[in-house]
Structures are given as C-alpha cells and as structure tokens.
VOBA-987960 format. One record per residue: residue in one letter; x, y, z of N, C-alpha, C in turn. Coordinates in nm, 4 decimals. Layout:
N
+------+----------+----------+----------+----------+----------+----------+----------+----------+----------+
! code !     n_c1 !     n_c2 !     n_c3 !    ca_c1 !    ca_c2 !    ca_c3 !     c_c1 !     c_c2 !     c_c3 !
+------+----------+----------+----------+----------+----------+----------+----------+----------+----------+
!    A !        X !        Y !        Z !        X !        Y !        Z !        X !        Y !        Z !
...
+------+----------+----------+----------+----------+----------+----------+----------+----------+----------+
REM end
This chain:
89
+------+----------+----------+----------+----------+----------+----------+----------+----------+----------+
! code !     n_c1 !     n_c2 !     n_c3 !    ca_c1 !    ca_c2 !    ca_c3 !     c_c1 !     c_c2 !     c_c3 !
+------+----------+----------+----------+----------+----------+----------+----------+----------+----------+
!    M !   0.7868 !  -2.8897 !   1.4872 !   0.8877 !  -2.8623 !   1.3474 !   1.0184 !  -2.9824 !   1.3548 !
!    T !   0.9992 !  -3.0922 !   1.2568 !   1.1246 !  -3.1716 !   1.2702 !   1.2621 !  -3.1224 !   1.1579 !
!    N !   1.3934 !  -3.1935 !   1.2325 !   1.4751 !  -3.1266 !   1.1544 !   1.5077 !  -3.1920 !   1.0745 !
!    T !   1.4953 !  -3.1323 !   0.9072 !   1.4913 !  -3.2844 !   0.7778 !   1.7078 !  -3.2315 !   0.7953 !
!    T !   1.7538 !  -3.3311 !   0.7484 !   1.8917 !  -3.3400 !   0.7181 !   1.8447 !  -3.3640 !   0.5710 !
!    Y !   1.9838 !  -3.2357 !   0.5271 !   1.9710 !  -3.1794 !   0.3534 !   2.1165 !  -3.2298 !   0.3357 !
!    T !   2.1288 !  -3.2807 !   0.2661 !   2.2438 !  -3.2113 !   0.1747 !   2.3245 !  -3.0765 !   0.1408 !
!    A !   2.4062 !  -3.0189 !   0.0959 !   2.4243 !  -2.8664 !   0.0426 !   2.3614 !  -2.8992 !  -0.0879 !
!    V !   2.3668 !  -2.9901 !  -0.1407 !   2.3212 !  -2.9823 !  -0.3031 !   2.1455 !  -2.9580 !  -0.2594 !
!    Q !   2.0910 !  -3.0682 !  -0.2008 !   1.9776 !  -3.0212 !  -0.1254 !   1.8927 !  -2.8947 !  -0.0546 !
!    A !   1.9908 !  -2.8455 !   0.0400 !   1.9203 !  -2.7432 !   0.1093 !   1.9232 !  -2.5571 !  -0.0055 !
!    S !   2.0358 !  -2.5885 !  -0.1086 !   2.0750 !  -2.4956 !  -0.1965 !   1.9306 !  -2.5185 !  -0.2774 !
!    A !   1.9033 !  -2.6427 !  -0.3373 !   1.7655 !  -2.6767 !  -0.4098 !   1.6426 !  -2.5827 !  -0.3319 !
!    R !   1.6453 !  -2.6265 !  -0.2050 !   1.5229 !  -2.6246 !  -0.1731 !   1.5310 !  -2.4711 !  -0.1063 !
!    A !   1.5702 !  -2.4001 !  -0.0940 !   1.5940 !  -2.2521 !  -0.0502 !   1.6020 !  -2.2094 !  -0.1724 !
!    K !   1.6597 !  -2.2136 !  -0.2716 !   1.6092 !  -2.1608 !  -0.3861 !   1.4608 !  -2.1622 !  -0.4299 !
!    E !   1.3896 !  -2.2619 !  -0.4093 !   1.2672 !  -2.3201 !  -0.4801 !   1.1642 !  -2.1809 !  -0.3248 !
!    I !   1.2535 !  -2.1804 !  -0.2101 !   1.1211 !  -2.1249 !  -0.0899 !   1.1367 !  -1.9800 !  -0.1806 !
!    Y !   1.3055 !  -1.9588 !  -0.1941 !   1.2702 !  -1.7905 !  -0.2061 !   1.2088 !  -1.7529 !  -0.3747 !
!    E !   1.2221 !  -1.8208 !  -0.4875 !   1.1217 !  -1.7859 !  -0.5824 !   0.9601 !  -1.7478 !  -0.5441 !
!    R !   0.9665 !  -1.9014 !  -0.4490 !   0.8349 !  -1.9184 !  -0.4632 !   0.7453 !  -1.8466 !  -0.3902 !
!    V !   0.8376 !  -1.7801 !  -0.2551 !   0.7526 !  -1.7922 !  -0.1339 !   0.8198 !  -1.6157 !  -0.0933 !
!    I !   0.9313 !  -1.6057 !  -0.0973 !   0.9702 !  -1.4390 !  -0.0780 !   1.0748 !  -1.3689 !  -0.1272 !
!    R !   1.0656 !  -1.4125 !  -0.2734 !   1.1107 !  -1.3183 !  -0.3580 !   1.0761 !  -1.1769 !  -0.3922 !
!    D !   0.8862 !  -1.2036 !  -0.3963 !   0.8331 !  -1.0890 !  -0.4480 !   0.8106 !  -0.9932 !  -0.3088 !
!    K !   0.8542 !  -1.0537 !  -0.2197 !   0.8540 !  -1.0010 !  -0.0904 !   0.9502 !  -0.9041 !  -0.0110 !
!    V !   1.0635 !  -0.9384 !  -0.0714 !   1.1868 !  -0.8390 !  -0.0456 !   1.3074 !  -0.7877 !  -0.1449 !
!    E !   1.2384 !  -0.7992 !  -0.2942 !   1.3322 !  -0.6996 !  -0.3999 !   1.2412 !  -0.6630 !  -0.4016 !
!    P !   1.2464 !  -0.5226 !  -0.4587 !   1.3769 !  -0.4749 !  -0.4639 !   1.4184 !  -0.3565 !  -0.3128 !
!    Q !   1.3467 !  -0.3993 !  -0.2335 !   1.3556 !  -0.2446 !  -0.0958 !   1.4179 !  -0.3404 !  -0.0214 !
!    H !   1.5054 !  -0.4547 !   0.0067 !   1.5787 !  -0.5286 !   0.0746 !   1.7258 !  -0.5500 !   0.0626 !
!    N !   1.7074 !  -0.5503 !  -0.1521 !   1.8161 !  -0.5698 !  -0.2115 !   1.9562 !  -0.5039 !  -0.1112 !
!    G !   2.0641 !  -0.6712 !  -0.0426 !   2.1416 !  -0.6159 !  -0.0125 !   2.1844 !  -0.6463 !   0.1373 !
!    K !   2.0685 !  -0.6862 !   0.1482 !   2.0220 !  -0.7012 !   0.3628 !   2.0505 !  -0.8897 !   0.3081 !
!    Y !   2.0983 !  -0.9529 !   0.4944 !   2.0750 !  -1.0453 !   0.4951 !   1.9032 !  -1.0949 !   0.5162 !
!    L !   1.9244 !  -1.2822 !   0.4808 !   1.7853 !  -1.2994 !   0.4908 !   1.8324 !  -1.4520 !   0.5210 !
!    V !   1.7783 !  -1.4899 !   0.5907 !   1.8176 !  -1.6826 !   0.6830 !   1.6143 !  -1.6761 !   0.6788 !
!    M !   1.6959 !  -1.8056 !   0.6086 !   1.5216 !  -1.8630 !   0.5967 !   1.5137 !  -2.0418 !   0.6506 !
!    S !   1.3539 !  -2.0104 !   0.7066 !   1.3543 !  -2.2128 !   0.7260 !   1.3439 !  -2.2689 !   0.6492 !
!    L !   1.4354 !  -2.3807 !   0.6056 !   1.3855 !  -2.5119 !   0.4798 !   1.2434 !  -2.5904 !   0.5232 !
!    D !   1.2224 !  -2.5810 !   0.6395 !   1.0959 !  -2.6270 !   0.7007 !   0.9722 !  -2.5973 !   0.6873 !
!    S !   0.9685 !  -2.4465 !   0.7396 !   0.8902 !  -2.3957 !   0.6932 !   0.8530 !  -2.2461 !   0.5819 !
!    G !   0.9779 !  -2.2213 !   0.5813 !   0.9460 !  -2.1519 !   0.4725 !   0.9183 !  -1.9782 !   0.4739 !
!    D !   0.9566 !  -1.9913 !   0.6521 !   0.9897 !  -1.8136 !   0.7108 !   1.0996 !  -1.7939 !   0.7224 !
!    Y !   1.1032 !  -1.6758 !   0.7649 !   1.2510 !  -1.5680 !   0.7345 !   1.2410 !  -1.4791 !   0.7984 !
!    V !   1.4051 !  -1.4254 !   0.8084 !   1.3881 !  -1.2520 !   0.9233 !   1.4932 !  -1.2286 !   0.8013 !
!    V !   1.5028 !  -1.0714 !   0.7810 !   1.5722 !  -1.0242 !   0.7195 !   1.6536 !  -0.8472 !   0.7550 !
!    G !   1.7804 !  -0.8566 !   0.7679 !   1.8239 !  -0.7053 !   0.8222 !   1.9599 !  -0.7059 !   0.7837 !
!    D !   1.9975 !  -0.5794 !   0.8035 !   2.1590 !  -0.5294 !   0.7622 !   2.2827 !  -0.6054 !   0.8137 !
!    D !   2.2805 !  -0.7021 !   0.9673 !   2.4027 !  -0.7782 !   1.0447 !   2.3745 !  -0.9133 !   0.9817 !
!    H !   2.4577 !  -0.9595 !   0.8892 !   2.4391 !  -1.0656 !   0.9072 !   2.4765 !  -1.2033 !   1.0511 !
!    L !   2.5425 !  -1.1959 !   1.1446 !   2.5727 !  -1.2414 !   1.2613 !   2.4031 !  -1.1762 !   1.3679 !
!    A !   2.3239 !  -1.0828 !   1.3498 !   2.2402 !  -1.0663 !   1.4267 !   2.0832 !  -1.1006 !   1.3394 !
!    V !   2.1199 !  -1.1155 !   1.1999 !   2.0038 !  -1.1969 !   1.1477 !   2.0253 !  -1.3450 !   1.1823 !
!    S !   2.1095 !  -1.4304 !   1.2039 !   2.1231 !  -1.5987 !   1.2463 !   2.1142 !  -1.5528 !   1.3346 !
!    D !   2.1367 !  -1.5063 !   1.4843 !   2.1158 !  -1.5260 !   1.6339 !   1.9433 !  -1.4453 !   1.6050 !
!    L !   1.8708 !  -1.4109 !   1.5298 !   1.7378 !  -1.3980 !   1.5486 !   1.6445 !  -1.4733 !   1.4552 !
!    A !   1.7031 !  -1.5462 !   1.3348 !   1.5898 !  -1.6898 !   1.2791 !   1.6728 !  -1.8337 !   1.3934 !
!    A !   1.7949 !  -1.7937 !   1.4444 !   1.8327 !  -1.8889 !   1.5154 !   1.7204 !  -1.9629 !   1.6542 !
!    A !   1.6719 !  -1.8013 !   1.7327 !   1.6159 !  -1.8130 !   1.8393 !   1.4683 !  -1.8636 !   1.7539 !
!    K !   1.4412 !  -1.7968 !   1.6130 !   1.2286 !  -1.8084 !   1.5744 !   1.2835 !  -1.9295 !   1.5216 !
!    F !   1.3589 !  -1.9714 !   1.4748 !   1.3024 !  -2.1817 !   1.4082 !   1.4318 !  -2.2632 !   1.4910 !
!    P !   1.4399 !  -2.2769 !   1.6000 !   1.5668 !  -2.3695 !   1.6657 !   1.6176 !  -2.4712 !   1.6211 !
!    D !   1.4560 !  -2.5463 !   1.5966 !   1.4535 !  -2.6513 !   1.5348 !   1.5246 !  -2.7189 !   1.3838 !
!    A !   1.4831 !  -2.6115 !   1.3114 !   1.4630 !  -2.5903 !   1.1511 !   1.6195 !  -2.5937 !   1.0994 !
!    T !   1.6191 !  -2.6695 !   0.9987 !   1.7229 !  -2.6064 !   0.9096 !   1.7781 !  -2.4579 !   0.7966 !
!    R !   1.8077 !  -2.3918 !   0.8435 !   1.8361 !  -2.2728 !   0.7923 !   1.9363 !  -2.2276 !   0.6643 !
!    F !   1.8818 !  -2.1413 !   0.5912 !   1.9814 !  -2.1106 !   0.4888 !   2.0120 !  -1.9579 !   0.4422 !
!    G !   2.0793 !  -1.9267 !   0.4370 !   2.1211 !  -1.8014 !   0.4387 !   2.1817 !  -1.7072 !   0.2961 !
!    I !   2.1155 !  -1.6186 !   0.3185 !   2.1656 !  -1.5324 !   0.1310 !   2.1535 !  -1.4200 !   0.1818 !
!    R !   2.1727 !  -1.2941 !   0.0592 !   2.1525 !  -1.1525 !   0.0884 !   2.0662 !  -1.1866 !  -0.0312 !
!    V !   1.9912 !  -1.0499 !  -0.0015 !   1.8462 !  -1.0273 !  -0.0929 !   1.9015 !  -1.0274 !  -0.1819 !
!    G !   1.8339 !  -1.0354 !  -0.3742 !   1.8970 !  -0.9820 !  -0.4368 !   2.0190 !  -1.0629 !  -0.5359 !
!    E !   2.0915 !  -1.1667 !  -0.4969 !   2.1791 !  -1.2275 !  -0.4925 !   2.1826 !  -1.3587 !  -0.4771 !
!    W !   2.2833 !  -1.4361 !  -0.4510 !   2.2195 !  -1.5838 !  -0.4086 !   2.3800 !  -1.6276 !  -0.3669 !
!    V !   2.4669 !  -1.5096 !  -0.2757 !   2.5749 !  -1.5991 !  -0.2172 !   2.4997 !  -1.4515 !  -0.1219 !
!    V !   2.6148 !  -1.5309 !   0.0269 !   2.5627 !  -1.4140 !   0.1503 !   2.7266 !  -1.2931 !   0.1226 !
!    G !   2.8165 !  -1.3773 !   0.0596 !   2.9767 !  -1.2111 !   0.0232 !   3.0618 !  -1.2746 !  -0.0562 !
!    R !   3.1700 !  -1.2967 !  -0.0575 !   3.2376 !  -1.2976 !  -0.1526 !   3.3841 !  -1.2626 !  -0.1363 !
!    I !   3.4833 !  -1.3856 !  -0.2227 !   3.6420 !  -1.3387 !  -0.2111 !   3.6624 !  -1.3135 !  -0.3514 !
!    G !   3.6796 !  -1.1936 !  -0.3906 !   3.7702 !  -1.1998 !  -0.5126 !   3.5787 !  -1.1772 !  -0.6475 !
!    G !   3.6095 !  -1.1504 !  -0.7466 !   3.5170 !  -1.1561 !  -0.8484 !   3.4372 !  -1.0498 !  -0.8158 !
!    R !   3.3067 !  -1.0496 !  -0.8603 !   3.2108 !  -0.9759 !  -0.8858 !   3.0896 !  -1.0567 !  -0.8214 !
!    L !   2.9694 !  -1.0071 !  -0.7971 !   2.8830 !  -1.0903 !  -0.7377 !   2.7460 !  -1.0704 !  -0.8628 !
!    K !   2.6809 !  -1.1828 !  -0.9045 !   2.5931 !  -1.1768 !  -0.9481 !   2.4421 !  -1.2270 !  -0.9207 !
!    P !   2.3721 !  -1.0707 !  -0.9442 !   2.2110 !  -1.0762 !  -0.8848 !   2.1661 !  -1.2192 !  -0.9018 !
!    V !   2.0490 !  -1.2861 !  -0.8362 !   1.9632 !  -1.3746 !  -0.9173 !   1.8883 !  -1.3179 !  -1.0262 !
!    G !   1.8933 !  -1.4702 !  -1.1008 !   1.7953 !  -1.4209 !  -1.2372 !   1.8411 !  -1.3999 !  -1.3386 !
!    S !   2.0032 !  -1.3582 !  -1.3130 !   2.0796 !  -1.3101 !  -1.4253 !   2.1792 !  -1.4559 !  -1.4871 !
+------+----------+----------+----------+----------+----------+----------+----------+----------+----------+
REM end
C-alpha cells in the first residue's frame, strides 16, 4: 500500500467520505465516544477506548498508510472549551 500525501483539507474530506460511506453504520451508536483511527488509503479502521492505544494499533496495522483519527459520533478527537457537535448536526 502506498502512502498518499494529502493536505489537511484533502485528508479531512477523504476521511469524512470514508466514514459516511463505509464506517458509520458499523460503529454508531454502539461505539459513540470511542476513538477511531482509519486508513485513508484502504478505509480499514480500529476502534477503542484509549486514543493512544488506538493510534498505536493503527500504526502497527496500517504502517504505510495515511491515518486519520476521530471520536465515533463526533467529528473531533477532543476539544478546548465550547461544546462538541455530533456528526451530521
């Protein structure tokens, strides 16, 4: 698998497309709030409760892929102030 270089905007758009088309129905709502890291190259993903463990697992599972992380049911991993907005709102 080759590592495609994405700009931040391209990576976000690709991740959103993969999440909506392939992943969302498999993980929501039962995994809401958990961390998810996906390969932007293959669409494969890992889910877990600990963001560092999920990141490490994804790096081992998709070593050459461009990876993108989110929290299931939300479009961000974390926040500073404010409120989180669920995906699709």
